[in-house]
Biopython code that builds the backbone (N, CA, C, O; Angstrom):
import numpy as np
from Bio.PDB.StructureBuilder import StructureBuilder

atoms = [
    (1, "MET", "N", (1.131, -1.574, -0.126)),
    (1, "MET", "CA", (0.229, -0.029, 0.238)),
    (1, "MET", "C", (0.894, 0.947, 0.187)),
    (1, "MET", "O", (1.943, 0.921, 0.831)),
    (2, "ILE", "N", (0.502, 2.364, -0.705)),
    (2, "ILE", "CA", (1.050, 3.862, -0.870)),
    (2, "ILE", "C", (-0.127, 4.879, -0.297)),
    (2, "ILE", "O", (-1.356, 4.852, -0.370)),
    (3, "LYS", "N", (0.774, 5.738, 0.274)),
    (3, "LYS", "CA", (-0.192, 6.904, 0.540)),
    (3, "LYS", "C", (0.385, 7.962, 0.447)),
    (3, "LYS", "O", (1.573, 7.693, 0.625)),
    (4, "ILE", "N", (0.274, 9.026, 0.274)),
    (4, "ILE", "CA", (0.399, 10.463, 0.749)),
    (4, "ILE", "C", (0.847, 11.242, 1.755)),
    (4, "ILE", "O", (0.070, 11.929, 2.418)),
    (5, "SER", "N", (2.034, 11.215, 1.950)),
    (5, "SER", "CA", (2.628, 11.075, 3.407)),
    (5, "SER", "C", (2.537, 13.090, 3.557)),
    (5, "SER", "O", (1.966, 13.488, 4.573)),
    (6, "SER", "N", (2.894, 13.804, 2.919)),
    (6, "SER", "CA", (2.583, 15.268, 2.750)),
    (6, "SER", "C", (3.384, 15.663, 1.881)),
    (6, "SER", "O", (4.366, 15.011, 1.526)),
    (7, "VAL", "N", (2.977, 17.085, 1.313)),
    (7, "VAL", "CA", (3.312, 17.834, 0.298)),
    (7, "VAL", "C", (3.997, 19.319, 0.936)),
    (7, "VAL", "O", (3.533, 20.203, 1.657)),
    (8, "VAL", "N", (5.134, 19.135, 0.379)),
    (8, "VAL", "CA", (6.362, 20.152, 0.972)),
    (8, "VAL", "C", (6.262, 21.525, 0.158)),
    (8, "VAL", "O", (6.345, 21.374, -1.061)),
    (9, "ILE", "N", (6.114, 22.721, 0.571)),
    (9, "ILE", "CA", (6.231, 23.701, -0.128)),
    (9, "ILE", "C", (7.642, 24.598, 0.496)),
    (9, "ILE", "O", (7.667, 24.777, 1.714)),
    (10, "GLY", "N", (8.639, 25.073, -0.234)),
    (10, "GLY", "CA", (9.789, 25.753, 0.605)),
    (10, "GLY", "C", (9.467, 27.452, 0.032)),
    (10, "GLY", "O", (9.158, 27.853, -1.090)),
    (11, "VAL", "N", (9.735, 28.352, 1.597)),
    (11, "VAL", "CA", (9.736, 29.372, 1.755)),
    (11, "VAL", "C", (11.092, 29.936, 1.840)),
    (11, "VAL", "O", (12.037, 29.150, 1.898)),
    (12, "LYS", "N", (11.375, 31.683, 1.860)),
    (12, "LYS", "CA", (12.493, 31.471, 2.111)),
    (12, "LYS", "C", (12.518, 32.504, 3.407)),
    (12, "LYS", "O", (13.456, 33.292, 3.527)),
    (13, "SER", "N", (11.576, 32.464, 4.249)),
    (13, "SER", "CA", (11.129, 32.872, 5.821)),
    (13, "SER", "C", (9.849, 32.369, 6.142)),
    (13, "SER", "O", (8.879, 32.477, 5.391)),
    (14, "LEU", "N", (9.829, 31.622, 7.643)),
    (14, "LEU", "CA", (8.780, 31.172, 7.176)),
    (14, "LEU", "C", (7.944, 32.143, 8.399)),
    (14, "LEU", "O", (6.851, 31.763, 8.819)),
    (15, "ASN", "N", (8.548, 33.340, 8.874)),
    (15, "ASN", "CA", (8.000, 34.280, 10.067)),
    (15, "ASN", "C", (7.242, 35.108, 8.381)),
    (15, "ASN", "O", (6.040, 35.075, 8.116)),
    (16, "GLN", "N", (7.963, 35.552, 7.779)),
    (16, "GLN", "CA", (7.419, 36.401, 6.494)),
    (16, "GLN", "C", (6.150, 35.382, 5.905)),
    (16, "GLN", "O", (5.091, 36.002, 5.996)),
    (17, "SER", "N", (6.040, 34.625, 5.590)),
    (17, "SER", "CA", (5.164, 34.127, 4.874)),
    (17, "SER", "C", (4.102, 33.378, 5.865)),
    (17, "SER", "O", (3.312, 32.653, 5.260)),
    (18, "ARG", "N", (3.997, 33.413, 6.824)),
    (18, "ARG", "CA", (2.999, 32.741, 7.746)),
    (18, "ARG", "C", (1.564, 33.602, 7.720)),
    (18, "ARG", "O", (0.528, 33.179, 8.234)),
    (19, "SER", "N", (1.649, 34.478, 7.247)),
    (19, "SER", "CA", (0.184, 35.223, 7.310)),
    (19, "SER", "C", (-0.343, 34.805, 6.318)),
    (19, "SER", "O", (-1.320, 34.073, 6.161)),
    (20, "PHE", "N", (0.149, 35.159, 5.814)),
    (20, "PHE", "CA", (0.117, 34.341, 3.943)),
    (20, "PHE", "C", (-0.901, 33.676, 3.982)),
    (20, "PHE", "O", (-2.026, 33.770, 3.491)),
    (21, "TYR", "N", (-0.066, 32.562, 5.016)),
    (21, "TYR", "CA", (-0.993, 31.292, 4.517)),
    (21, "TYR", "C", (-2.001, 30.818, 5.637)),
    (21, "TYR", "O", (-2.789, 29.883, 5.501)),
    (22, "GLU", "N", (-1.870, 31.530, 6.664)),
    (22, "GLU", "CA", (-2.640, 31.164, 7.736)),
    (22, "GLU", "C", (-3.995, 32.592, 7.259)),
    (22, "GLU", "O", (-5.091, 32.632, 7.818)),
    (23, "HIS", "N", (-3.691, 33.308, 6.490)),
    (23, "HIS", "CA", (-5.165, 33.741, 5.882)),
    (23, "HIS", "C", (-5.308, 34.074, 4.685)),
    (23, "HIS", "O", (-6.002, 35.041, 4.369)),
    (24, "VAL", "N", (-4.742, 33.404, 3.912)),
    (24, "VAL", "CA", (-5.397, 32.920, 2.708)),
    (24, "VAL", "C", (-5.790, 32.081, 2.712)),
    (24, "VAL", "O", (-7.015, 32.103, 2.592)),
    (25, "LEU", "N", (-5.187, 30.819, 2.835)),
    (25, "LEU", "CA", (-5.344, 29.535, 2.904)),
    (25, "LEU", "C", (-6.553, 28.958, 4.456)),
    (25, "LEU", "O", (-7.291, 28.019, 4.756)),
    (26, "GLY", "N", (-6.140, 30.066, 4.930)),
    (26, "GLY", "CA", (-7.953, 29.972, 6.609)),
    (26, "GLY", "C", (-6.609, 28.752, 7.260)),
    (26, "GLY", "O", (-7.288, 28.004, 7.965)),
    (27, "ILE", "N", (-5.757, 28.458, 7.309)),
    (27, "ILE", "CA", (-5.308, 27.180, 8.126)),
    (27, "ILE", "C", (-4.694, 27.960, 9.685)),
    (27, "ILE", "O", (-4.560, 29.151, 9.965)),
    (28, "THR", "N", (-4.480, 27.004, 10.297)),
    (28, "THR", "CA", (-3.697, 26.828, 11.892)),
    (28, "THR", "C", (-2.497, 26.212, 11.341)),
    (28, "THR", "O", (-2.567, 25.349, 10.466)),
    (29, "PHE", "N", (-1.498, 26.591, 11.785)),
    (29, "PHE", "CA", (-0.649, 25.800, 12.216)),
    (29, "PHE", "C", (-0.614, 24.588, 13.165)),
    (29, "PHE", "O", (-0.941, 24.802, 14.333)),
    (30, "SER", "N", (-0.265, 23.367, 12.815)),
    (30, "SER", "CA", (-0.339, 22.682, 14.009)),
    (30, "SER", "C", (1.040, 22.425, 14.753)),
    (30, "SER", "O", (1.092, 22.011, 15.911)),
    (31, "GLU", "N", (1.988, 22.668, 14.090)),
    (31, "GLU", "CA", (3.761, 23.369, 14.220)),
    (31, "GLU", "C", (4.336, 24.190, 13.674)),
    (31, "GLU", "O", (4.215, 24.304, 12.454)),
    (32, "PHE", "N", (4.987, 24.861, 14.261)),
    (32, "PHE", "CA", (5.372, 26.484, 13.900)),
    (32, "PHE", "C", (7.177, 26.114, 14.541)),
    (32, "PHE", "O", (7.396, 26.451, 15.705)),
    (33, "ARG", "N", (7.879, 25.712, 14.059)),
    (33, "ARG", "CA", (9.309, 26.034, 14.679)),
    (33, "ARG", "C", (10.132, 26.157, 13.685)),
    (33, "ARG", "O", (10.487, 25.097, 13.168)),
    (34, "PRO", "N", (10.678, 27.434, 13.119)),
    (34, "PRO", "CA", (11.288, 27.696, 11.928)),
    (34, "PRO", "C", (12.866, 26.390, 12.317)),
    (34, "PRO", "O", (13.252, 26.242, 13.476)),
    (35, "PRO", "N", (13.472, 25.689, 11.225)),
    (35, "PRO", "CA", (12.802, 26.239, 9.680)),
    (35, "PRO", "C", (11.957, 25.469, 9.360)),
    (35, "PRO", "O", (12.068, 25.226, 8.159)),
    (36, "PHE", "N", (10.858, 24.754, 9.982)),
    (36, "PHE", "CA", (9.775, 24.181, 9.624)),
    (36, "PHE", "C", (8.526, 24.150, 10.138)),
    (36, "PHE", "O", (8.328, 24.117, 11.353)),
    (37, "ALA", "N", (7.653, 24.159, 9.320)),
    (37, "ALA", "CA", (6.302, 23.856, 9.973)),
    (37, "ALA", "C", (5.172, 23.301, 9.459)),
    (37, "ALA", "O", (5.164, 23.518, 8.247)),
    (38, "SER", "N", (3.942, 22.514, 9.902)),
    (38, "SER", "CA", (3.064, 22.241, 9.254)),
    (38, "SER", "C", (1.617, 22.302, 9.714)),
    (38, "SER", "O", (1.317, 22.689, 10.844)),
    (39, "PHE", "N", (0.579, 21.843, 8.656)),
    (39, "PHE", "CA", (-0.539, 22.202, 8.993)),
    (39, "PHE", "C", (-1.536, 21.226, 8.115)),
    (39, "PHE", "O", (-1.095, 20.786, 7.053)),
    (40, "PHE", "N", (-2.721, 20.915, 8.485)),
    (40, "PHE", "CA", (-3.307, 19.676, 7.969)),
    (40, "PHE", "C", (-4.334, 20.826, 7.433)),
    (40, "PHE", "O", (-4.710, 21.893, 7.919)),
    (41, "LEU", "N", (-4.635, 20.107, 6.159)),
    (41, "LEU", "CA", (-6.124, 20.974, 5.312)),
    (41, "LEU", "C", (-6.884, 19.507, 4.492)),
    (41, "LEU", "O", (-6.126, 18.753, 3.881)),
    (42, "ASP", "N", (-7.773, 19.324, 4.521)),
    (42, "ASP", "CA", (-8.818, 18.383, 4.601)),
    (42, "ASP", "C", (-8.023, 16.895, 4.424)),
    (42, "ASP", "O", (-7.828, 16.152, 3.461)),
    (43, "GLY", "N", (-7.663, 16.853, 5.877)),
    (43, "GLY", "CA", (-6.181, 15.227, 6.212)),
    (43, "GLY", "C", (-5.046, 15.949, 5.423)),
    (43, "GLY", "O", (-4.086, 16.078, 6.182)),
    (44, "LEU", "N", (-4.863, 16.315, 4.552)),
    (44, "LEU", "CA", (-3.597, 15.940, 4.145)),
    (44, "LEU", "C", (-2.571, 16.933, 4.771)),
    (44, "LEU", "O", (-2.934, 18.109, 4.789)),
    (45, "GLU", "N", (-1.495, 16.675, 5.224)),
    (45, "GLU", "CA", (-0.328, 17.401, 5.582)),
    (45, "GLU", "C", (0.563, 18.028, 4.865)),
    (45, "GLU", "O", (1.246, 17.413, 4.045)),
    (46, "PHE", "N", (0.714, 19.616, 5.109)),
    (46, "PHE", "CA", (0.944, 20.447, 4.179)),
    (46, "PHE", "C", (2.309, 21.024, 4.989)),
    (46, "PHE", "O", (2.006, 21.839, 5.861)),
    (47, "ASN", "N", (3.961, 20.718, 4.847)),
    (47, "ASN", "CA", (4.863, 21.336, 5.538)),
    (47, "ASN", "C", (5.123, 22.445, 4.637)),
    (47, "ASN", "O", (4.730, 22.374, 3.473)),
    (48, "ILE", "N", (5.884, 23.681, 5.158)),
    (48, "ILE", "CA", (6.135, 24.630, 4.571)),
    (48, "ILE", "C", (7.332, 24.398, 5.735)),
    (48, "ILE", "O", (7.248, 24.168, 6.942)),
    (49, "GLU", "N", (8.555, 24.570, 4.777)),
    (49, "GLU", "CA", (9.963, 25.034, 4.970)),
    (49, "GLU", "C", (10.867, 25.667, 4.511)),
    (49, "GLU", "O", (10.836, 25.999, 3.326)),
    (50, "GLU", "N", (11.823, 25.973, 5.262)),
    (50, "GLU", "CA", (12.932, 26.782, 5.020)),
    (50, "GLU", "C", (13.648, 25.877, 4.610)),
    (50, "GLU", "O", (13.611, 24.664, 4.815)),
    (51, "ASN", "N", (14.755, 26.921, 3.623)),
    (51, "ASN", "CA", (16.160, 26.372, 3.738)),
    (51, "ASN", "C", (16.966, 26.365, 4.801)),
    (51, "ASN", "O", (16.781, 27.417, 5.412)),
    (52, "SER", "N", (18.015, 25.495, 5.488)),
    (52, "SER", "CA", (18.800, 24.876, 6.255)),
    (52, "SER", "C", (19.771, 24.422, 5.495)),
    (52, "SER", "O", (19.879, 24.352, 4.270)),
    (53, "GLU", "N", (20.912, 23.929, 6.916)),
    (53, "GLU", "CA", (22.347, 23.539, 6.575)),
    (53, "GLU", "C", (21.818, 21.993, 6.281)),
    (53, "GLU", "O", (22.597, 21.379, 5.552)),
    (54, "LEU", "N", (20.980, 21.454, 6.583)),
    (54, "LEU", "CA", (20.518, 20.164, 6.887)),
    (54, "LEU", "C", (19.914, 19.540, 5.094)),
    (54, "LEU", "O", (19.804, 18.365, 4.743)),
    (55, "ARG", "N", (19.689, 20.503, 4.457)),
    (55, "ARG", "CA", (19.281, 20.495, 3.245)),
    (55, "ARG", "C", (20.569, 20.085, 2.255)),
    (55, "ARG", "O", (21.662, 20.613, 2.457)),
    (56, "ASP", "N", (20.390, 19.168, 1.234)),
    (56, "ASP", "CA", (21.324, 19.505, 0.076)),
    (56, "ASP", "C", (21.295, 20.533, -0.451)),
    (56, "ASP", "O", (20.231, 21.145, -0.361)),
    (57, "PRO", "N", (22.542, 21.233, -1.300)),
    (57, "PRO", "CA", (22.615, 22.447, -1.569)),
    (57, "PRO", "C", (22.029, 22.485, -2.839)),
    (57, "PRO", "O", (22.493, 23.411, -3.504)),
    (58, "SER", "N", (21.065, 21.732, -3.504)),
    (58, "SER", "CA", (19.962, 21.862, -4.747)),
    (58, "SER", "C", (18.241, 22.217, -4.063)),
    (58, "SER", "O", (17.222, 22.593, -4.640)),
    (59, "TRP", "N", (18.509, 21.904, -2.645)),
    (59, "TRP", "CA", (16.869, 22.215, -1.990)),
    (59, "TRP", "C", (16.752, 23.506, -2.244)),
    (59, "TRP", "O", (15.937, 23.284, -3.139)),
    (60, "ALA", "N", (16.834, 24.594, -2.255)),
    (60, "ALA", "CA", (15.845, 25.628, -2.541)),
    (60, "ALA", "C", (15.406, 26.183, -3.793)),
    (60, "ALA", "O", (14.503, 26.976, -4.062)),
    (61, "LYS", "N", (16.514, 25.399, -4.705)),
    (61, "LYS", "CA", (16.371, 25.481, -5.986)),
    (61, "LYS", "C", (15.086, 24.909, -6.714)),
    (61, "LYS", "O", (14.566, 25.449, -7.691)),
    (62, "ASN", "N", (14.649, 23.760, -6.116)),
    (62, "ASN", "CA", (13.637, 22.625, -6.222)),
    (62, "ASN", "C", (12.718, 22.955, -5.380)),
    (62, "ASN", "O", (11.713, 22.244, -5.366)),
    (63, "TYR", "N", (12.784, 23.956, -4.576)),
    (63, "TYR", "CA", (11.662, 23.439, -3.440)),
    (63, "TYR", "C", (10.761, 25.019, -3.536)),
    (63, "TYR", "O", (9.567, 25.224, -3.318)),
    (64, "ILE", "N", (11.895, 26.027, -3.962)),
    (64, "ILE", "CA", (11.147, 27.884, -3.611)),
    (64, "ILE", "C", (10.978, 28.238, -4.597)),
    (64, "ILE", "O", (11.946, 28.317, -5.353)),
    (65, "GLY", "N", (9.697, 28.607, -5.039)),
    (65, "GLY", "CA", (8.935, 28.937, -6.152)),
    (65, "GLY", "C", (8.388, 28.049, -7.429)),
    (65, "GLY", "O", (8.583, 26.833, -7.445)),
    (66, "GLY", "N", (7.843, 28.577, -8.268)),
    (66, "GLY", "CA", (7.119, 27.706, -9.614)),
    (66, "GLY", "C", (5.874, 27.030, -8.980)),
    (66, "GLY", "O", (5.320, 27.093, -7.883)),
    (67, "ARG", "N", (5.614, 26.164, -10.471)),
    (67, "ARG", "CA", (4.007, 26.233, -10.070)),
    (67, "ARG", "C", (3.878, 24.495, -9.077)),
    (67, "ARG", "O", (4.180, 23.389, -9.526)),
    (68, "LYS", "N", (3.542, 24.697, -8.205)),
    (68, "LYS", "CA", (3.204, 23.604, -7.327)),
    (68, "LYS", "C", (2.559, 21.820, -7.747)),
    (68, "LYS", "O", (2.743, 20.740, -7.185)),
    (69, "GLY", "N", (1.838, 22.182, -8.874)),
    (69, "GLY", "CA", (0.901, 21.139, -9.441)),
    (69, "GLY", "C", (-0.284, 21.021, -7.842)),
    (69, "GLY", "O", (-0.604, 19.853, -7.620)),
    (70, "ILE", "N", (-0.727, 21.791, -7.093)),
    (70, "ILE", "CA", (-1.534, 21.871, -6.477)),
    (70, "ILE", "C", (-2.406, 22.777, -6.717)),
    (70, "ILE", "O", (-2.089, 23.914, -7.065)),
    (71, "ALA", "N", (-3.875, 22.295, -6.524)),
    (71, "ALA", "CA", (-5.344, 22.909, -6.812)),
    (71, "ALA", "C", (-6.190, 22.933, -5.527)),
    (71, "ALA", "O", (-6.436, 21.891, -4.921)),
    (72, "PHE", "N", (-6.686, 24.287, -5.071)),
    (72, "PHE", "CA", (-7.389, 24.650, -4.143)),
    (72, "PHE", "C", (-8.713, 25.137, -4.967)),
    (72, "PHE", "O", (-8.800, 25.943, -5.893)),
    (73, "ALA", "N", (-10.012, 24.128, -4.101)),
    (73, "ALA", "CA", (-10.498, 24.334, -4.547)),
    (73, "ALA", "C", (-11.520, 25.213, -3.602)),
    (73, "ALA", "O", (-11.829, 24.753, -2.503)),
    (74, "VAL", "N", (-12.117, 26.660, -4.101)),
    (74, "VAL", "CA", (-13.041, 27.496, -3.265)),
    (74, "VAL", "C", (-14.588, 28.081, -3.398)),
    (74, "VAL", "O", (-15.347, 27.676, -4.279)),
    (75, "SER", "N", (-14.780, 28.593, -2.895)),
    (75, "SER", "CA", (-16.136, 28.471, -3.254)),
    (75, "SER", "C", (-16.574, 29.974, -3.701)),
    (75, "SER", "O", (-17.698, 30.138, -4.177)),
    (76, "ASP", "N", (-15.815, 30.904, -3.569)),
    (76, "ASP", "CA", (-15.712, 32.028, -4.037)),
    (76, "ASP", "C", (-14.302, 32.644, -4.528)),
    (76, "ASP", "O", (-13.355, 33.116, -3.898)),
    (77, "ILE", "N", (-14.555, 32.440, -5.980)),
    (77, "ILE", "CA", (-13.171, 32.521, -6.244)),
    (77, "ILE", "C", (-12.757, 33.874, -6.269)),
    (77, "ILE", "O", (-11.538, 33.996, -6.143)),
    (78, "GLU", "N", (-13.484, 35.081, -6.410)),
    (78, "GLU", "CA", (-13.182, 36.271, -6.491)),
    (78, "GLU", "C", (-12.798, 36.771, -4.911)),
    (78, "GLU", "O", (-11.846, 37.312, -4.348)),
    (79, "GLN", "N", (-13.992, 36.306, -4.596)),
    (79, "GLN", "CA", (-12.890, 36.804, -2.993)),
    (79, "GLN", "C", (-11.575, 36.002, -2.344)),
    (79, "GLN", "O", (-10.661, 36.635, -1.814)),
    (80, "PHE", "N", (-11.575, 35.412, -2.382)),
    (80, "PHE", "CA", (-10.140, 34.561, -2.457)),
    (80, "PHE", "C", (-9.205, 35.593, -3.159)),
    (80, "PHE", "O", (-8.475, 36.263, -2.429)),
    (81, "LEU", "N", (-9.168, 35.742, -4.218)),
    (81, "LEU", "CA", (-8.322, 36.964, -5.079)),
    (81, "LEU", "C", (-8.179, 37.919, -4.397)),
    (81, "LEU", "O", (-7.307, 38.708, -4.759)),
    (82, "THR", "N", (-8.853, 38.191, -3.328)),
    (82, "THR", "CA", (-8.665, 39.600, -2.947)),
    (82, "THR", "C", (-8.654, 39.615, -1.824)),
    (82, "THR", "O", (-8.894, 40.645, -1.192)),
    (83, "ASN", "N", (-8.360, 38.430, -1.244)),
    (83, "ASN", "CA", (-7.538, 37.792, -0.060)),
    (83, "ASN", "C", (-5.912, 37.892, -0.519)),
    (83, "ASN", "O", (-4.990, 38.440, 0.085)),
    (84, "VAL", "N", (-5.897, 37.224, -1.701)),
    (84, "VAL", "CA", (-4.232, 37.023, -1.417)),
    (84, "VAL", "C", (-3.801, 38.333, -1.839)),
    (84, "VAL", "O", (-2.686, 38.722, -1.492)),
    (85, "LYS", "N", (-4.566, 39.076, -2.563)),
    (85, "LYS", "CA", (-3.624, 40.802, -2.594)),
    (85, "LYS", "C", (-3.559, 41.570, -1.567)),
    (85, "LYS", "O", (-2.830, 42.554, -1.441)),
    (86, "ALA", "N", (-4.496, 41.042, -0.630)),
    (86, "ALA", "CA", (-4.619, 41.272, 0.730)),
    (86, "ALA", "C", (-3.045, 41.127, 1.683)),
    (86, "ALA", "O", (-2.425, 41.936, 2.373)),
    (87, "PHE", "N", (-2.817, 39.727, 1.321)),
    (87, "PHE", "CA", (-1.798, 39.556, 1.736)),
    (87, "PHE", "C", (-0.432, 39.317, 1.160)),
    (87, "PHE", "O", (0.160, 38.239, 1.114)),
    (88, "ASN", "N", (-0.203, 39.967, 0.920)),
    (88, "ASN", "CA", (1.386, 40.206, -0.643)),
    (88, "ASN", "C", (1.483, 38.895, -1.171)),
    (88, "ASN", "O", (2.546, 38.307, -1.370)),
    (89, "GLY", "N", (-0.137, 38.261, -1.488)),
    (89, "GLY", "CA", (0.215, 37.429, -2.900)),
    (89, "GLY", "C", (0.213, 38.034, -4.206)),
    (89, "GLY", "O", (0.638, 39.186, -4.291)),
    (90, "GLN", "N", (-0.192, 37.452, -5.221)),
    (90, "GLN", "CA", (0.276, 37.763, -6.587)),
    (90, "GLN", "C", (-1.066, 36.777, -7.414)),
    (90, "GLN", "O", (-1.280, 35.611, -7.083)),
    (91, "ILE", "N", (-1.759, 37.395, -8.357)),
    (91, "ILE", "CA", (-2.287, 36.773, -9.169)),
    (91, "ILE", "C", (-1.413, 36.497, -10.252)),
    (91, "ILE", "O", (-1.388, 37.201, -11.261)),
    (92, "VAL", "N", (-0.657, 35.449, -10.075)),
    (92, "VAL", "CA", (-0.267, 35.173, -11.628)),
    (92, "VAL", "C", (-1.261, 35.267, -12.944)),
    (92, "VAL", "O", (-0.883, 35.816, -13.978)),
    (93, "GLN", "N", (-2.291, 34.803, -12.831)),
    (93, "GLN", "CA", (-3.304, 34.507, -13.878)),
    (93, "GLN", "C", (-4.455, 34.684, -13.274)),
    (93, "GLN", "O", (-4.806, 33.964, -12.340)),
    (94, "HIS", "N", (-5.151, 35.632, -13.724)),
    (94, "HIS", "CA", (-6.846, 36.258, -13.641)),
    (94, "HIS", "C", (-8.145, 35.031, -13.675)),
    (94, "HIS", "O", (-8.362, 34.232, -14.586)),
    (95, "SER", "N", (-8.669, 35.137, -12.768)),
    (95, "SER", "CA", (-10.112, 33.985, -13.053)),
    (95, "SER", "C", (-10.422, 33.820, -14.452)),
    (95, "SER", "O", (-10.482, 34.928, -14.986)),
    (96, "GLN", "N", (-10.574, 33.165, -15.009)),
    (96, "GLN", "CA", (-11.202, 32.274, -16.177)),
    (96, "GLN", "C", (-12.178, 31.205, -15.858)),
    (96, "GLN", "O", (-11.973, 30.258, -15.100)),
    (97, "LYS", "N", (-13.217, 31.451, -16.492)),
    (97, "LYS", "CA", (-14.364, 30.182, -17.145)),
    (97, "LYS", "C", (-13.388, 28.841, -17.904)),
    (97, "LYS", "O", (-12.981, 28.405, -18.981)),
    (98, "LYS", "N", (-13.391, 28.763, -17.397)),
    (98, "LYS", "CA", (-13.056, 27.079, -18.256)),
    (98, "LYS", "C", (-14.255, 26.123, -18.780)),
    (98, "LYS", "O", (-15.347, 26.054, -18.217)),
    (99, "PRO", "N", (-13.957, 25.528, -19.730)),
    (99, "PRO", "CA", (-14.960, 24.728, -20.353)),
    (99, "PRO", "C", (-15.226, 23.346, -20.087)),
    (99, "PRO", "O", (-15.783, 22.572, -20.865)),
    (100, "TRP", "N", (-14.864, 23.124, -19.127)),
    (100, "TRP", "CA", (-14.710, 21.833, -17.949)),
    (100, "TRP", "C", (-15.531, 22.078, -17.367)),
    (100, "TRP", "O", (-15.909, 20.935, -17.111)),
    (101, "GLY", "N", (-16.595, 23.062, -16.606)),
    (101, "GLY", "CA", (-16.878, 23.233, -15.748)),
    (101, "GLY", "C", (-16.296, 24.442, -14.160)),
    (101, "GLY", "O", (-17.093, 24.668, -13.250)),
    (102, "TRP", "N", (-15.349, 24.835, -14.158)),
    (102, "TRP", "CA", (-15.202, 25.418, -13.383)),
    (102, "TRP", "C", (-14.027, 26.918, -14.115)),
    (102, "TRP", "O", (-13.486, 27.054, -15.212)),
    (103, "ILE", "N", (-14.053, 27.893, -12.717)),
    (103, "ILE", "CA", (-13.485, 29.001, -12.502)),
    (103, "ILE", "C", (-12.089, 28.868, -12.578)),
    (103, "ILE", "O", (-11.826, 27.718, -12.226)),
    (104, "GLU", "N", (-11.116, 29.453, -12.852)),
    (104, "GLU", "CA", (-9.853, 28.830, -12.826)),
    (104, "GLU", "C", (-8.826, 30.262, -12.381)),
    (104, "GLU", "O", (-9.151, 31.322, -12.915)),
    (105, "ALA", "N", (-7.784, 30.275, -11.554)),
    (105, "ALA", "CA", (-6.815, 31.321, -11.360)),
    (105, "ALA", "C", (-5.382, 30.575, -10.957)),
    (105, "ALA", "O", (-5.211, 29.441, -10.509)),
    (106, "VAL", "N", (-4.272, 31.765, -11.321)),
    (106, "VAL", "CA", (-3.483, 31.176, -10.416)),
    (106, "VAL", "C", (-2.932, 32.008, -9.796)),
    (106, "VAL", "O", (-3.032, 33.129, -10.295)),
    (107, "ILE", "N", (-2.216, 31.924, -8.639)),
    (107, "ILE", "CA", (-2.043, 32.688, -7.449)),
    (107, "ILE", "C", (-0.623, 32.309, -7.041)),
    (107, "ILE", "O", (-0.194, 31.219, -7.419)),
    (108, "ALA", "N", (0.377, 33.357, -6.078)),
    (108, "ALA", "CA", (1.654, 33.125, -5.861)),
    (108, "ALA", "C", (1.602, 33.720, -4.474)),
    (108, "ALA", "O", (0.746, 34.549, -4.166)),
    (109, "ASP", "N", (2.657, 33.223, -3.526)),
    (109, "ASP", "CA", (2.880, 33.247, -2.516)),
    (109, "ASP", "C", (4.167, 34.285, -2.966)),
    (109, "ASP", "O", (4.547, 34.533, -4.110)),
    (110, "GLN", "N", (4.728, 34.826, -1.620)),
    (110, "GLN", "CA", (5.801, 36.162, -1.579)),
    (110, "GLN", "C", (6.949, 35.230, -2.044)),
    (110, "GLN", "O", (7.666, 35.914, -2.774)),
    (111, "ASP", "N", (7.370, 34.155, -1.960)),
    (111, "ASP", "CA", (8.327, 33.684, -2.555)),
    (111, "ASP", "C", (8.350, 33.025, -4.049)),
    (111, "ASP", "O", (9.304, 32.447, -4.570)),
    (112, "GLY", "N", (6.754, 33.315, -4.736)),
    (112, "GLY", "CA", (6.761, 32.733, -6.146)),
    (112, "GLY", "C", (5.989, 31.116, -5.975)),
    (112, "GLY", "O", (5.670, 30.599, -7.046)),
    (113, "ASN", "N", (5.705, 30.372, -4.783)),
    (113, "ASN", "CA", (5.619, 29.455, -4.892)),
    (113, "ASN", "C", (3.839, 29.429, -5.512)),
    (113, "ASN", "O", (3.109, 30.256, -4.966)),
    (114, "GLU", "N", (3.230, 28.580, -6.528)),
    (114, "GLU", "CA", (2.530, 28.881, -7.433)),
    (114, "GLU", "C", (1.225, 27.931, -7.313)),
    (114, "GLU", "O", (1.503, 26.745, -7.489)),
    (115, "PHE", "N", (-0.217, 28.213, -7.035)),
    (115, "PHE", "CA", (-1.187, 27.330, -7.002)),
    (115, "PHE", "C", (-2.180, 27.670, -7.637)),
    (115, "PHE", "O", (-2.558, 28.842, -7.628)),
    (116, "LEU", "N", (-2.753, 26.795, -8.261)),
    (116, "LEU", "CA", (-4.286, 26.355, -9.456)),
    (116, "LEU", "C", (-5.064, 26.624, -7.906)),
    (116, "LEU", "O", (-4.637, 26.213, -6.827)),
    (117, "ILE", "N", (-6.435, 27.505, -8.153)),
    (117, "ILE", "CA", (-7.236, 28.010, -7.302)),
    (117, "ILE", "C", (-8.980, 27.713, -8.203)),
    (117, "ILE", "O", (-9.391, 28.535, -9.022)),
    (118, "GLU", "N", (-9.630, 26.680, -7.912)),
    (118, "GLU", "CA", (-10.888, 26.580, -8.538)),
    (118, "GLU", "C", (-11.825, 26.890, -7.899)),
    (118, "GLU", "O", (-11.839, 26.990, -6.672)),
    (119, "GLN", "N", (-12.946, 27.130, -8.813)),
    (119, "GLN", "CA", (-14.444, 27.477, -8.310)),
    (119, "GLN", "C", (-15.387, 26.626, -9.141)),
    (119, "GLN", "O", (-15.433, 27.062, -10.291)),
    (120, "LYS", "N", (-16.046, 25.713, -8.978)),
    (120, "LYS", "CA", (-16.894, 25.100, -9.597)),
    (120, "LYS", "C", (-18.100, 25.495, -9.973)),
    (120, "LYS", "O", (-18.957, 25.588, -9.094)),
    (121, "VAL", "N", (-18.428, 25.802, -11.293)),
    (121, "VAL", "CA", (-19.594, 26.362, -11.688)),
    (121, "VAL", "C", (-20.847, 25.975, -11.955)),
    (121, "VAL", "O", (-21.687, 26.804, -12.306)),
]
sb = StructureBuilder()
sb.init_structure("model")
sb.init_model(0)
sb.init_chain("A")
sb.init_seg("    ")
for serial, (resi, resn, name, xyz) in enumerate(atoms, 1):
    if name == "N":
        sb.init_residue(resn, " ", resi, " ")
    sb.init_atom(name, np.array(xyz, "f"), 0.0, 1.0, " ", f" {name:<3s}", serial, name[0])
structure = sb.get_structure()
């Protein structure tokens, strides 16, 4: 048997990114001790981590920034996008209605980690 253990997202500073993840995703960290923090969303563990001397030299290049391949479903995408901007996030792609029945947008945290945001039509 195999299952997903956790999702890792790299950030430059946990303290600087904390409010983005707490307020935009509406999460509460179950653990917050730099260089590591974790939270659960819909039963899945997310680890938000800073680079450290314990990591491979290429860790930051591979984990901080870029498209993460994670999609978050929301009930009101326009309100969600307003909240993203209020907490120093970026709208990479504004909301667009897709033919498969979803409205989609792409956001990024302050370190350039990009996430797909979806609302079912």
